[in-house]
MIMIGU-291847 format. One record per residue (C-alpha): residue number from 1; residue in one letter; chain; x negated, y negated, z. Coordinates in steps of 0.5 Angstrom, whole numbers, plus 500, padded with zeros to 3 digits. Layout:
BEGIN
SITE  num  residuo  cadena    X    Y    Z
SITE  NUM        a       A    X    Y    Z
...
end
This chain:
BEGIN
SITE  num  residuo  cadena    X    Y    Z
SITE    1        m       A  557  523  476
SITE    2        n       A  563  524  471
SITE    3        d       A  563  522  464
SITE    4        s       A  566  515  465
SITE    5        a       A  561  513  470
SITE    6        a       A  555  516  466
SITE    7        r       A  557  511  461
SITE    8        a       A  558  505  465
SITE    9        h       A  551  507  468
SITE   10        s       A  548  507  461
SITE   11        g       A  552  501  459
SITE   12        l       A  549  497  465
SITE   13        r       A  542  499  464
SITE   14        n       A  542  497  457
SITE   15        v       A  545  490  459
SITE   16        v       A  539  489  464
SITE   17        l       A  534  492  459
SITE   18        a       A  537  487  454
SITE   19        l       A  536  481  459
SITE   20        s       A  529  483  460
SITE   21        i       A  528  482  453
SITE   22        v       A  531  476  452
SITE   23        a       A  527  473  458
SITE   24        l       A  520  476  455
SITE   25        l       A  522  472  449
SITE   26        g       A  524  466  453
SITE   27        i       A  517  466  456
SITE   28        l       A  513  467  450
SITE   29        g       A  517  462  446
SITE   30        m       A  516  456  452
SITE   31        s       A  509  458  452
SITE   32        a       A  508  457  445
SITE   33        l       A  511  450  446
SITE   34        g       A  506  449  452
SITE   35        h       A  512  449  457
SITE   36        f       A  509  455  461
SITE   37        s       A  509  452  468
SITE   38        n       A  517  452  467
SITE   39        t       A  517  459  466
SITE   40        g       A  518  461  473
SITE   41        l       A  525  463  473
SITE   42        l       A  524  467  467
SITE   43        f       A  519  471  470
SITE   44        i       A  523  472  476
SITE   45        a       A  529  475  471
SITE   46        l       A  524  479  467
SITE   47        w       A  521  483  473
SITE   48        s       A  528  483  477
SITE   49        a       A  531  486  471
SITE   50        l       A  526  491  470
SITE   51        a       A  526  493  477
SITE   52        i       A  534  494  476
SITE   53        y       A  533  498  470
SITE   54        a       A  527  503  473
SITE   55        g       A  531  504  479
SITE   56        g       A  537  507  475
SITE   57        s       A  532  512  471
SITE   58        a       A  530  518  475
SITE   59        a       A  523  518  470
SITE   60        l       A  522  511  472
SITE   61        k       A  525  510  479
SITE   62        g       A  518  510  482
SITE   63        y       A  516  504  479
SITE   64        a       A  522  500  481
SITE   65        f       A  519  497  487
SITE   66        s       A  512  495  484
SITE   67        a       A  517  491  479
SITE   68        w       A  520  488  485
SITE   69        i       A  513  486  488
SITE   70        f       A  512  483  481
SITE   71        a       A  518  479  481
SITE   72        g       A  516  476  488
SITE   73        v       A  509  475  486
SITE   74        a       A  512  471  480
SITE   75        a       A  517  467  485
SITE   76        a       A  511  465  490
SITE   77        m       A  506  463  484
SITE   78        f       A  511  458  481
SITE   79        y       A  515  456  487
SITE   80        p       A  510  457  493
SITE   81        q       A  513  451  497
SITE   82        a       A  519  456  498
SITE   83        f       A  515  461  502
SITE   84        v       A  511  458  506
SITE   85        y       A  515  454  511
SITE   86        w       A  523  454  513
SITE   87        g       A  524  448  517
SITE   88        s       A  519  448  522
SITE   89        f       A  518  455  522
SITE   90        k       A  511  458  518
SITE   91        l       A  513  464  515
SITE   92        t       A  506  468  516
SITE   93        g       A  509  469  523
SITE   94        l       A  514  474  520
SITE   95        i       A  508  479  518
SITE   96        e       A  506  482  524
SITE   97        p       A  513  484  527
SITE   98        v       A  515  486  520
SITE   99        l       A  509  491  520
SITE  100        m       A  510  493  527
SITE  101        v       A  517  495  524
SITE  102        i       A  514  499  518
SITE  103        m       A  509  502  523
SITE  104        f       A  514  504  527
SITE  105        g       A  518  508  521
SITE  106        m       A  511  511  520
SITE  107        g       A  511  514  527
SITE  108        t       A  518  517  526
SITE  109        t       A  516  521  520
SITE  110        m       A  510  524  525
SITE  111        s       A  510  529  530
SITE  112        l       A  505  531  536
SITE  113        r       A  503  537  531
SITE  114        d       A  501  532  526
SITE  115        f       A  495  531  531
SITE  116        t       A  493  538  532
SITE  117        q       A  493  540  525
SITE  118        v       A  486  539  525
SITE  119        l       A  485  546  529
SITE  120        l       A  488  549  523
SITE  121        m       A  484  546  517
SITE  122        p       A  478  542  521
SITE  123        k       A  474  542  515
SITE  124        g       A  479  538  510
SITE  125        v       A  480  533  516
SITE  126        i       A  473  532  517
SITE  127        v       A  471  531  510
SITE  128        g       A  478  527  509
SITE  129        m       A  476  522  515
SITE  130        t       A  469  522  513
SITE  131        l       A  470  520  506
SITE  132        q       A  476  515  508
SITE  133        f       A  471  511  513
SITE  134        t       A  465  511  509
SITE  135        i       A  467  510  501
SITE  136        m       A  472  505  502
SITE  137        p       A  468  500  507
SITE  138        l       A  462  501  503
SITE  139        v       A  465  500  496
SITE  140        g       A  468  494  499
SITE  141        f       A  462  491  501
SITE  142        a       A  458  492  495
SITE  143        l       A  464  489  491
SITE  144        a       A  464  483  496
SITE  145        k       A  456  482  495
SITE  146        t       A  456  483  487
SITE  147        i       A  462  478  486
SITE  148        q       A  461  471  488
SITE  149        f       A  467  470  492
SITE  150        p       A  468  465  497
SITE  151        p       A  466  468  504
SITE  152        d       A  473  469  506
SITE  153        v       A  476  472  500
SITE  154        a       A  470  477  500
SITE  155        a       A  471  479  507
SITE  156        g       A  478  481  505
SITE  157        v       A  475  485  500
SITE  158        i       A  472  489  505
SITE  159        l       A  478  489  510
SITE  160        i       A  482  493  505
SITE  161        g       A  476  498  505
SITE  162        c       A  476  498  513
SITE  163        v       A  483  500  514
SITE  164        p       A  486  507  514
SITE  165        s       A  491  510  509
SITE  166        g       A  498  509  510
SITE  167        l       A  505  512  509
SITE  168        a       A  504  511  501
SITE  169        s       A  499  516  501
SITE  170        n       A  503  522  504
SITE  171        v       A  509  520  499
SITE  172        m       A  504  520  493
SITE  173        n       A  501  527  496
SITE  174        y       A  508  530  496
SITE  175        i       A  509  527  489
SITE  176        a       A  503  530  487
SITE  177        g       A  504  537  490
SITE  178        s       A  498  536  494
SITE  179        n       A  496  539  501
SITE  180        l       A  501  535  505
SITE  181        a       A  500  538  511
SITE  182        l       A  492  535  510
SITE  183        s       A  495  528  508
SITE  184        v       A  499  527  514
SITE  185        t       A  494  529  519
SITE  186        v       A  488  525  516
SITE  187        t       A  493  519  516
SITE  188        a       A  495  520  523
SITE  189        l       A  488  521  525
SITE  190        a       A  485  515  521
SITE  191        t       A  491  511  524
SITE  192        l       A  489  513  531
SITE  193        c       A  482  512  530
SITE  194        s       A  483  505  527
SITE  195        p       A  482  501  533
SITE  196        i       A  475  503  533
SITE  197        l       A  473  504  526
SITE  198        t       A  476  498  523
SITE  199        p       A  473  493  527
SITE  200        m       A  466  496  527
SITE  201        w       A  466  496  520
SITE  202        m       A  468  489  520
SITE  203        k       A  463  487  525
SITE  204        l       A  458  490  521
SITE  205        l       A  460  488  514
SITE  206        a       A  465  483  514
SITE  207        g       A  461  479  519
SITE  208        q       A  456  477  514
SITE  209        f       A  461  473  511
SITE  210        i       A  466  470  517
SITE  211        p       A  466  471  524
SITE  212        i       A  468  477  527
SITE  213        d       A  470  478  534
SITE  214        f       A  470  486  535
SITE  215        l       A  474  486  542
SITE  216        e       A  479  481  539
SITE  217        m       A  480  485  533
SITE  218        m       A  480  492  536
SITE  219        l       A  486  489  541
SITE  220        g       A  490  487  534
SITE  221        v       A  489  494  531
SITE  222        f       A  492  497  537
SITE  223        r       A  498  492  538
SITE  224        i       A  499  492  531
SITE  225        t       A  499  500  529
SITE  226        l       A  498  504  535
SITE  227        i       A  504  501  540
SITE  228        p       A  509  502  534
SITE  229        v       A  507  508  532
SITE  230        g       A  507  511  539
SITE  231        a       A  514  508  540
SITE  232        g       A  516  512  533
SITE  233        l       A  513  518  535
SITE  234        l       A  517  518  542
SITE  235        f       A  523  516  538
SITE  236        n       A  522  522  533
SITE  237        k       A  521  527  539
SITE  238        f       A  527  525  543
SITE  239        l       A  532  522  538
SITE  240        h       A  530  526  532
SITE  241        g       A  537  527  527
SITE  242        k       A  541  523  532
SITE  243        a       A  540  516  529
SITE  244        k       A  541  518  521
SITE  245        w       A  543  511  520
SITE  246        l       A  536  509  522
SITE  247        d       A  533  514  518
SITE  248        r       A  536  512  512
SITE  249        s       A  535  504  513
SITE  250        l       A  527  505  515
SITE  251        p       A  525  506  508
SITE  252        v       A  529  500  505
SITE  253        v       A  526  496  511
SITE  254        s       A  519  498  510
SITE  255        m       A  519  496  503
SITE  256        a       A  523  490  504
SITE  257        g       A  518  488  509
SITE  258        i       A  512  489  504
SITE  259        l       A  515  485  499
SITE  260        v       A  516  479  504
SITE  261        a       A  508  480  506
SITE  262        v       A  506  480  499
SITE  263        v       A  510  474  497
SITE  264        v       A  508  470  503
SITE  265        i       A  501  471  503
SITE  266        t       A  501  470  495
SITE  267        a       A  505  463  497
SITE  268        v       A  500  461  502
SITE  269        g       A  494  463  498
SITE  270        r       A  497  461  491
SITE  271        d       A  492  455  489
SITE  272        q       A  486  460  491
SITE  273        l       A  489  465  487
SITE  274        l       A  489  461  481
SITE  275        t       A  482  460  481
SITE  276        v       A  480  468  483
SITE  277        g       A  486  472  482
SITE  278        l       A  484  475  476
SITE  279        l       A  477  477  478
SITE  280        l       A  480  479  485
SITE  281        l       A  485  484  481
SITE  282        g       A  479  487  477
SITE  283        a       A  475  488  484
SITE  284        e       A  481  491  487
SITE  285        i       A  482  496  481
SITE  286        l       A  475  498  482
SITE  287        h       A  475  499  489
SITE  288        n       A  482  503  488
SITE  289        t       A  479  507  483
SITE  290        a       A  472  508  486
SITE  291        g       A  476  511  492
SITE  292        y       A  480  516  488
SITE  293        v       A  474  518  484
SITE  294        l       A  469  519  490
SITE  295        g       A  474  522  494
SITE  296        y       A  475  527  489
SITE  297        w       A  468  529  488
SITE  298        g       A  466  528  495
SITE  299        s       A  471  533  497
SITE  300        r       A  469  538  491
SITE  301        a       A  461  537  493
SITE  302        a       A  464  539  501
SITE  303        g       A  467  545  498
SITE  304        l       A  474  544  499
SITE  305        d       A  479  547  495
SITE  306        e       A  482  544  489
SITE  307        k       A  489  542  492
SITE  308        s       A  485  539  498
SITE  309        c       A  480  535  493
SITE  310        r       A  487  532  490
SITE  311        t       A  489  530  497
SITE  312        v       A  483  527  500
SITE  313        a       A  482  523  493
SITE  314        i       A  489  520  494
SITE  315        e       A  488  519  502
SITE  316        v       A  481  515  500
SITE  317        g       A  484  511  495
SITE  318        l       A  490  509  498
SITE  319        q       A  490  504  504
SITE  320        n       A  494  501  509
SITE  321        g       A  495  494  506
SITE  322        g       A  500  491  510
SITE  323        m       A  496  493  516
SITE  324        a       A  490  489  513
SITE  325        s       A  495  483  511
SITE  326        a       A  497  483  519
SITE  327        l       A  490  483  521
SITE  328        a       A  488  477  517
SITE  329        i       A  494  473  518
SITE  330        n       A  494  474  526
SITE  331        v       A  487  476  528
SITE  332        l       A  483  473  524
SITE  333        k       A  488  467  523
SITE  334        n       A  485  466  515
SITE  335        p       A  491  467  510
SITE  336        s       A  485  467  505
SITE  337        v       A  482  474  508
SITE  338        a       A  489  477  506
SITE  339        l       A  489  475  499
SITE  340        a       A  485  482  497
SITE  341        p       A  490  486  501
SITE  342        a       A  496  483  498
SITE  343        i       A  493  484  491
SITE  344        f       A  491  491  493
SITE  345        g       A  498  494  495
SITE  346        p       A  502  493  489
SITE  347        w       A  496  495  485
SITE  348        m       A  495  502  489
SITE  349        n       A  503  503  488
SITE  350        i       A  502  503  481
SITE  351        s       A  496  507  480
SITE  352        g       A  498  512  486
SITE  353        s       A  504  513  482
SITE  354        l       A  501  515  476
SITE  355        l       A  495  519  479
SITE  356        a       A  501  523  483
SITE  357        n       A  505  524  477
SITE  358        w       A  499  526  473
SITE  359        w       A  497  532  478
SITE  360        h       A  504  534  479
SITE  361        a       A  505  536  471
SITE  362        r       A  498  540  472
SITE  363        p       A  500  544  479
SITE  364        v       A  494  548  482
SITE  365        k       A  495  555  483
SITE  366        d       A  497  556  491
SITE  367        d       A  492  558  496
SITE  368        p       A  495  562  501
SITE  369        s       A  491  560  506
SITE  370        v       A  493  553  505
SITE  371        s       A  501  555  504
SITE  372        r       A  501  558  511
SITE  373        v       A  498  551  514
SITE  374        e       A  503  547  510
SITE  375        a       A  509  551  512
SITE  376        v       A  506  551  520
SITE  377        a       A  506  543  519
SITE  378        l       A  512  542  516
SITE  379        s       A  516  547  520
SITE  380        d       A  518  541  525
end
């Protein structure tokens, strides 16, 4: 970037930052005058400006997506009617196809080798899978039983714990400098096992709050995850590098899809969020934090190396919120169940980025055996 372009870029970011400050002052002023209900456009402007500002900074770029999520949530909370129906079409119908596109994109980043890495590092994979599918479901159940949520909201807290980790865990482990091969393998196998493990845990735990049909949920998980992931795997095998436009566009499409899902779910559940929103946010922060802490120390107790402990902690703490949302809307047919995943998703992006950058700044001295495994896994 030449000097004139750099100055123009810096000037634009300063203008955007000034706009965010003006929006914040407007929110404070109108709230003080008792007009908080009229601050919707100012909240949208504030978070949009912060997103643009963060996107133009190398240090803050990782938080831009979260700021866009907050802008979308503000729009849904203040103007819910705009995100429930368009004409006669109910926008919740977009969630499943959008998630399938995201899962296809996830599949294109994998190869069949990711599913065979268990042979090179069986202990790490077994520990990661075991902690993933015990800590998060049981912590979710404990929170649902302890906090007096309505039954469908409580089921949503459990649901976010019963789904596998998603692509975000691989991204965060890459940033953290963790064992990326282990991360990709655990994500791949967790996704492969989710048609059985997710409905099993939901039947055992969430079945105490709402009716759960094991077979229907198993088929729903298969349809929403394994079919598009399988298509992505085939695409990666036969067309890898031949459709570069798709490689560039899928991350943007995935982020846009997640934003759409969060906004629609927030709009549909807006009235209930006004009642339980802060309490649900607190529960999801506890859930996410428990995943990191118990995932890390559980791995330490199992004798994994430091790099793998960090990897498993991120794998356990970060869940596939999009999958949980799609199951709530399209299988359970209950938008209220989707509220917990809608809150968990944006929060985990913030906490995951903070944790990944914390560990990135405190690198682990490489274990040669781990490095060899990573080299094999990344050779494709």
